[in-house]
Legacy VTK file of the C-alpha trace (Angstrom):
# vtk DataFile Version 3.0
C-alpha trace
ASCII
DATASET POLYDATA
POINTS 54 float
135.664 -57.894 -52.442
139.295 -57.993 -51.237
141.609 -55.218 -52.380
143.830 -57.796 -54.097
140.927 -59.046 -56.235
141.332 -59.903 -59.896
138.215 -59.100 -61.940
137.560 -60.618 -65.379
134.653 -60.140 -67.795
132.621 -63.023 -69.242
129.737 -63.373 -71.686
127.154 -66.148 -71.816
125.367 -67.054 -75.042
122.010 -68.612 -75.897
121.418 -71.410 -78.420
121.385 -68.842 -81.268
124.815 -67.542 -80.259
123.352 -64.230 -79.034
124.766 -62.636 -75.892
122.544 -63.645 -72.982
124.437 -62.163 -70.012
127.359 -59.828 -69.427
129.001 -60.973 -66.232
132.263 -60.593 -64.416
133.940 -62.690 -61.805
136.202 -61.680 -58.988
138.877 -63.840 -57.382
140.800 -62.519 -54.403
142.978 -63.497 -51.467
142.515 -61.995 -48.001
145.239 -61.230 -45.445
145.014 -64.823 -44.135
145.520 -66.404 -47.572
141.858 -67.418 -47.950
140.505 -67.239 -51.497
137.190 -65.616 -52.362
135.179 -65.956 -55.561
132.176 -63.909 -56.697
130.112 -63.839 -59.883
128.846 -60.303 -60.545
126.075 -59.012 -62.811
126.325 -55.836 -64.922
125.663 -53.661 -61.848
128.422 -55.524 -59.923
125.829 -57.157 -57.666
127.039 -60.589 -56.463
125.027 -63.506 -57.886
124.541 -66.934 -56.307
127.185 -69.474 -57.266
125.311 -72.443 -58.760
127.663 -75.174 -57.501
130.570 -75.029 -55.127
133.077 -77.776 -54.456
134.424 -78.028 -50.938
LINES 1 55
54 0 1 2 3 4 5 6 7 8 9 10 11 12 13 14 15 16 17 18 19 20 21 22 23 24 25 26 27 28 29 30 31 32 33 34 35 36 37 38 39 40 41 42 43 44 45 46 47 48 49 50 51 52 53
């Protein structure tokens, strides 16, 4: 995760409006101006990104 990363918290809910997951996401820019994006679980382990646009 780049040192200039911005980290935000997010919750996902099931059909009964109960919290299903507590996640965070990290967006950063490296020294070359390239953006990075990670979805993190509660232990800050990166999760697979389901769909990425190129």
